[in-house]
N, CA, C and O atoms as CSV, one atom per row, in Angstrom:
chain,resi,resn,atom,element,x,y,z
A,1,MET,N,N,-28.599,-15.811,1.636
A,1,MET,CA,C,-28.160,-14.454,1.895
A,1,MET,C,C,-26.894,-14.179,1.087
A,1,MET,O,O,-25.878,-14.851,1.271
A,2,ILE,N,N,-26.952,-13.217,0.216
A,2,ILE,CA,C,-25.822,-12.856,-0.640
A,2,ILE,C,C,-25.212,-11.573,-0.100
A,2,ILE,O,O,-25.913,-10.598,0.171
A,3,THR,N,N,-23.898,-11.592,0.052
A,3,THR,CA,C,-23.210,-10.393,0.543
A,3,THR,C,C,-22.513,-9.696,-0.610
A,3,THR,O,O,-22.119,-10.329,-1.590
A,4,ASP,N,N,-22.368,-8.407,-0.484
A,4,ASP,CA,C,-21.692,-7.604,-1.501
A,4,ASP,C,C,-20.224,-7.462,-1.113
A,4,ASP,O,O,-19.894,-6.715,-0.192
A,5,LEU,N,N,-19.344,-8.175,-1.812
A,5,LEU,CA,C,-17.927,-8.167,-1.483
A,5,LEU,C,C,-17.233,-6.884,-1.908
A,5,LEU,O,O,-16.101,-6.631,-1.496
A,6,THR,N,N,-17.895,-6.069,-2.727
A,6,THR,CA,C,-17.263,-4.840,-3.193
A,6,THR,C,C,-17.335,-3.729,-2.152
A,6,THR,O,O,-16.677,-2.699,-2.303
A,7,LYS,N,N,-18.120,-3.922,-1.107
A,7,LYS,CA,C,-18.264,-2.878,-0.093
A,7,LYS,C,C,-17.065,-2.783,0.825
A,7,LYS,O,O,-16.789,-1.702,1.345
A,8,GLY,N,N,-16.345,-3.860,1.047
A,8,GLY,CA,C,-15.137,-3.823,1.861
A,8,GLY,C,C,-15.413,-3.729,3.340
A,8,GLY,O,O,-16.477,-4.134,3.809
A,9,VAL,N,N,-14.460,-3.197,4.076
A,9,VAL,CA,C,-14.523,-3.119,5.524
A,9,VAL,C,C,-15.476,-2.011,5.946
A,9,VAL,O,O,-15.449,-0.913,5.391
A,10,GLY,N,N,-16.293,-2.296,6.903
A,10,GLY,CA,C,-17.181,-1.281,7.458
A,10,GLY,C,C,-18.301,-0.865,6.527
A,10,GLY,O,O,-18.930,0.169,6.751
A,11,GLY,N,N,-18.566,-1.639,5.492
A,11,GLY,CA,C,-19.653,-1.325,4.587
A,11,GLY,C,C,-19.321,-0.261,3.560
A,11,GLY,O,O,-20.194,0.146,2.793
A,12,THR,N,N,-18.087,0.195,3.529
A,12,THR,CA,C,-17.717,1.208,2.546
A,12,THR,C,C,-16.927,0.555,1.424
A,12,THR,O,O,-16.141,-0.364,1.660
A,13,ARG,N,N,-17.130,1.015,0.247
A,13,ARG,CA,C,-16.447,0.451,-0.906
A,13,ARG,C,C,-14.953,0.741,-0.872
A,13,ARG,O,O,-14.162,-0.085,-1.328
A,14,GLY,N,N,-14.547,1.885,-0.348
A,14,GLY,CA,C,-13.146,2.274,-0.308
A,14,GLY,C,C,-12.344,1.540,0.756
A,14,GLY,O,O,-11.114,1.588,0.737
A,15,GLY,N,N,-13.004,0.871,1.674
A,15,GLY,CA,C,-12.303,0.174,2.745
A,15,GLY,C,C,-11.399,-0.926,2.234
A,15,GLY,O,O,-10.287,-1.088,2.738
A,16,ALA,N,N,-11.838,-1.675,1.261
A,16,ALA,CA,C,-11.028,-2.766,0.708
A,16,ALA,C,C,-9.817,-2.202,-0.031
A,16,ALA,O,O,-8.722,-2.758,0.056
A,17,ILE,N,N,-10.007,-1.118,-0.744
A,17,ILE,CA,C,-8.901,-0.498,-1.471
A,17,ILE,C,C,-7.878,0.064,-0.491
A,17,ILE,O,O,-6.675,-0.097,-0.696
A,18,MET,N,N,-8.336,0.715,0.559
A,18,MET,CA,C,-7.415,1.267,1.553
A,18,MET,C,C,-6.659,0.148,2.259
A,18,MET,O,O,-5.485,0.313,2.592
A,19,GLY,N,N,-7.310,-0.981,2.492
A,19,GLY,CA,C,-6.624,-2.127,3.077
A,19,GLY,C,C,-5.514,-2.629,2.170
A,19,GLY,O,O,-4.433,-2.986,2.639
A,20,LEU,N,N,-5.782,-2.655,0.883
A,20,LEU,CA,C,-4.778,-3.067,-0.086
A,20,LEU,C,C,-3.611,-2.073,-0.100
A,20,LEU,O,O,-2.450,-2.479,-0.159
A,21,ILE,N,N,-3.913,-0.798,-0.048
A,21,ILE,CA,C,-2.865,0.218,-0.053
A,21,ILE,C,C,-1.991,0.101,1.195
A,21,ILE,O,O,-0.766,0.185,1.104
A,22,VAL,N,N,-2.610,-0.091,2.353
A,22,VAL,CA,C,-1.846,-0.251,3.588
A,22,VAL,C,C,-0.968,-1.499,3.507
A,22,VAL,O,O,0.187,-1.477,3.932
A,23,GLY,N,N,-1.513,-2.576,2.967
A,23,GLY,CA,C,-0.732,-3.802,2.789
A,23,GLY,C,C,0.471,-3.589,1.890
A,23,GLY,O,O,1.560,-4.087,2.173
A,24,LEU,N,N,0.277,-2.854,0.810
A,24,LEU,CA,C,1.386,-2.553,-0.092
A,24,LEU,C,C,2.440,-1.680,0.588
A,24,LEU,O,O,3.639,-1.885,0.395
A,25,LEU,N,N,1.992,-0.709,1.383
A,25,LEU,CA,C,2.945,0.134,2.099
A,25,LEU,C,C,3.807,-0.692,3.049
A,25,LEU,O,O,5.013,-0.469,3.148
A,26,VAL,N,N,3.195,-1.637,3.741
A,26,VAL,CA,C,3.953,-2.515,4.644
A,26,VAL,C,C,4.955,-3.349,3.843
A,26,VAL,O,O,6.102,-3.512,4.258
A,27,LEU,N,N,4.523,-3.871,2.703
A,27,LEU,CA,C,5.410,-4.668,1.858
A,27,LEU,C,C,6.601,-3.841,1.393
A,27,LEU,O,O,7.729,-4.334,1.393
A,28,TRP,N,N,6.369,-2.586,0.995
A,28,TRP,CA,C,7.461,-1.742,0.521
A,28,TRP,C,C,8.437,-1.435,1.652
A,28,TRP,O,O,9.644,-1.375,1.419
A,29,VAL,N,N,7.936,-1.240,2.877
A,29,VAL,CA,C,8.831,-0.989,4.015
A,29,VAL,C,C,9.721,-2.209,4.261
A,29,VAL,O,O,10.910,-2.066,4.546
A,30,VAL,N,N,9.142,-3.408,4.150
A,30,VAL,CA,C,9.931,-4.634,4.320
A,30,VAL,C,C,11.026,-4.708,3.264
A,30,VAL,O,O,12.161,-5.071,3.575
A,31,LEU,N,N,10.703,-4.369,2.021
A,31,LEU,CA,C,11.707,-4.384,0.953
A,31,LEU,C,C,12.822,-3.379,1.223
A,31,LEU,O,O,13.991,-3.660,0.959
A,32,VAL,N,N,12.465,-2.219,1.741
A,32,VAL,CA,C,13.478,-1.203,2.055
A,32,VAL,C,C,14.417,-1.711,3.147
A,32,VAL,O,O,15.635,-1.573,3.033
A,33,VAL,N,N,13.857,-2.297,4.202
A,33,VAL,CA,C,14.678,-2.804,5.301
A,33,VAL,C,C,15.615,-3.905,4.814
A,33,VAL,O,O,16.794,-3.915,5.166
A,34,ILE,N,N,15.103,-4.824,4.014
A,34,ILE,CA,C,15.942,-5.899,3.478
A,34,ILE,C,C,17.034,-5.317,2.579
A,34,ILE,O,O,18.185,-5.750,2.635
A,35,GLY,N,N,16.672,-4.342,1.756
A,35,GLY,CA,C,17.641,-3.717,0.856
A,35,GLY,C,C,18.769,-3.019,1.593
A,35,GLY,O,O,19.924,-3.090,1.172
A,36,PHE,N,N,18.446,-2.344,2.690
A,36,PHE,CA,C,19.489,-1.667,3.462
A,36,PHE,C,C,20.278,-2.646,4.322
A,36,PHE,O,O,21.454,-2.410,4.595
A,37,ALA,N,N,19.660,-3.729,4.750
A,37,ALA,CA,C,20.354,-4.713,5.589
A,37,ALA,C,C,21.399,-5.481,4.782
A,37,ALA,O,O,22.469,-5.811,5.294
A,38,ILE,N,N,21.089,-5.755,3.546
A,38,ILE,CA,C,22.006,-6.494,2.677
A,38,ILE,C,C,22.504,-5.501,1.628
A,38,ILE,O,O,21.781,-5.178,0.686
A,39,LYS,N,N,23.713,-5.026,1.786
A,39,LYS,CA,C,24.216,-3.950,0.932
A,39,LYS,C,C,24.222,-4.321,-0.550
A,39,LYS,O,O,24.115,-3.442,-1.406
A,40,ALA,N,N,24.344,-5.582,-0.854
A,40,ALA,CA,C,24.317,-6.005,-2.254
A,40,ALA,C,C,22.935,-5.779,-2.867
A,40,ALA,O,O,22.799,-5.717,-4.089
A,41,LEU,N,N,21.918,-5.657,-2.024
A,41,LEU,CA,C,20.561,-5.440,-2.512
A,41,LEU,C,C,20.112,-3.997,-2.298
A,41,LEU,O,O,18.932,-3.736,-2.066
A,42,LEU,N,N,21.052,-3.069,-2.377
A,42,LEU,CA,C,20.715,-1.663,-2.193
A,42,LEU,C,C,19.686,-1.204,-3.221
A,42,LEU,O,O,18.853,-0.348,-2.924
A,43,TRP,N,N,19.738,-1.761,-4.412
A,43,TRP,CA,C,18.763,-1.414,-5.443
A,43,TRP,C,C,17.354,-1.761,-4.977
A,43,TRP,O,O,16.393,-1.085,-5.344
A,44,LEU,N,N,17.228,-2.817,-4.166
A,44,LEU,CA,C,15.913,-3.209,-3.655
A,44,LEU,C,C,15.374,-2.138,-2.716
A,44,LEU,O,O,14.176,-1.854,-2.716
A,45,ALA,N,N,16.250,-1.547,-1.922
A,45,ALA,CA,C,15.836,-0.470,-1.027
A,45,ALA,C,C,15.364,0.743,-1.826
A,45,ALA,O,O,14.366,1.372,-1.476
A,46,ILE,N,N,16.077,1.064,-2.887
A,46,ILE,CA,C,15.694,2.212,-3.712
A,46,ILE,C,C,14.342,1.975,-4.372
A,46,ILE,O,O,13.492,2.866,-4.387
A,47,VAL,N,N,14.142,0.789,-4.912
A,47,VAL,CA,C,12.857,0.445,-5.526
A,47,VAL,C,C,11.755,0.491,-4.470
A,47,VAL,O,O,10.662,0.988,-4.739
A,48,GLY,N,N,12.032,-0.022,-3.277
A,48,GLY,CA,C,11.044,-0.015,-2.197
A,48,GLY,C,C,10.648,1.395,-1.794
A,48,GLY,O,O,9.471,1.664,-1.550
A,49,ILE,N,N,11.627,2.305,-1.723
A,49,ILE,CA,C,11.327,3.693,-1.370
A,49,ILE,C,C,10.454,4.344,-2.436
A,49,ILE,O,O,9.479,5.023,-2.115
A,50,VAL,N,N,10.801,4.138,-3.696
A,50,VAL,CA,C,10.023,4.718,-4.797
A,50,VAL,C,C,8.596,4.182,-4.783
A,50,VAL,O,O,7.646,4.954,-4.911
A,51,LEU,N,N,8.435,2.867,-4.628
A,51,LEU,CA,C,7.098,2.277,-4.604
A,51,LEU,C,C,6.305,2.729,-3.381
A,51,LEU,O,O,5.091,2.912,-3.469
A,52,PHE,N,N,6.976,2.912,-2.237
A,52,PHE,CA,C,6.313,3.393,-1.031
A,52,PHE,C,C,5.732,4.788,-1.267
A,52,PHE,O,O,4.587,5.062,-0.907
A,53,VAL,N,N,6.532,5.664,-1.873
A,53,VAL,CA,C,6.077,7.025,-2.127
A,53,VAL,C,C,4.919,7.034,-3.114
A,53,VAL,O,O,3.932,7.738,-2.905
A,54,ILE,N,N,5.031,6.263,-4.182
A,54,ILE,CA,C,3.963,6.208,-5.183
A,54,ILE,C,C,2.673,5.675,-4.569
A,54,ILE,O,O,1.599,6.227,-4.808
A,55,THR,N,N,2.770,4.602,-3.775
A,55,THR,CA,C,1.586,4.024,-3.155
A,55,THR,C,C,0.979,4.993,-2.145
A,55,THR,O,O,-0.242,5.115,-2.059
A,56,GLY,N,N,1.823,5.677,-1.384
A,56,GLY,CA,C,1.323,6.661,-0.425
A,56,GLY,C,C,0.586,7.801,-1.108
A,56,GLY,O,O,-0.469,8.231,-0.642
A,57,LEU,N,N,1.138,8.290,-2.208
A,57,LEU,CA,C,0.471,9.351,-2.959
A,57,LEU,C,C,-0.852,8.867,-3.532
A,57,LEU,O,O,-1.849,9.589,-3.491
A,58,PHE,N,N,-0.868,7.655,-4.065
A,58,PHE,CA,C,-2.107,7.098,-4.613
A,58,PHE,C,C,-3.158,6.978,-3.515
A,58,PHE,O,O,-4.322,7.322,-3.724
A,59,GLY,N,N,-2.746,6.490,-2.343
A,59,GLY,CA,C,-3.678,6.354,-1.227
A,59,GLY,C,C,-4.217,7.695,-0.767
A,59,GLY,O,O,-5.404,7.812,-0.462
A,60,ALA,N,N,-3.363,8.711,-0.712
A,60,ALA,CA,C,-3.804,10.036,-0.293
A,60,ALA,C,C,-4.788,10.628,-1.298
A,60,ALA,O,O,-5.799,11.217,-0.915
A,61,ILE,N,N,-4.490,10.470,-2.566
A,61,ILE,CA,C,-5.392,10.977,-3.602
A,61,ILE,C,C,-6.718,10.233,-3.557
A,61,ILE,O,O,-7.781,10.844,-3.662
A,62,ARG,N,N,-6.657,8.921,-3.401
A,62,ARG,CA,C,-7.873,8.104,-3.340
A,62,ARG,C,C,-8.716,8.479,-2.121
A,62,ARG,O,O,-9.938,8.590,-2.217
A,63,ARG,N,N,-8.064,8.673,-0.985
A,63,ARG,CA,C,-8.780,9.010,0.239
A,63,ARG,C,C,-9.451,10.382,0.114
A,63,ARG,O,O,-10.577,10.582,0.570
A,64,ARG,N,N,-8.746,11.308,-0.506
A,64,ARG,CA,C,-9.303,12.653,-0.694
A,64,ARG,C,C,-10.502,12.608,-1.652
A,64,ARG,O,O,-11.467,13.352,-1.474
A,65,ALA,N,N,-10.440,11.744,-2.654
A,65,ALA,CA,C,-11.526,11.642,-3.632
A,65,ALA,C,C,-12.772,11.006,-3.016
A,65,ALA,O,O,-13.890,11.331,-3.416
A,66,VAL,N,N,-12.592,10.103,-2.047
A,66,VAL,CA,C,-13.727,9.435,-1.405
A,66,VAL,C,C,-14.504,10.419,-0.553
A,66,VAL,O,O,-15.729,10.326,-0.469
A,67,ARG,N,N,-13.817,11.365,0.083
A,67,ARG,CA,C,-14.488,12.356,0.930
A,67,ARG,C,C,-15.209,13.294,0.069
A,67,ARG,O,O,-15.851,14.220,0.565
């Protein structure tokens, strides 16, 4: 029995991509928290915020295109 790994979660192809996007959003939030907690790493917080916004926009566009 061969399974199709490109289908992702729930049998939809976009499920795996959305899982990746959610994972990236969580990672960016962690970077923002670390950046604000350690003032010397404020640049990390700024990078995390920018990447969070970009990933969120990509996810929204991707989700809209799937529908």
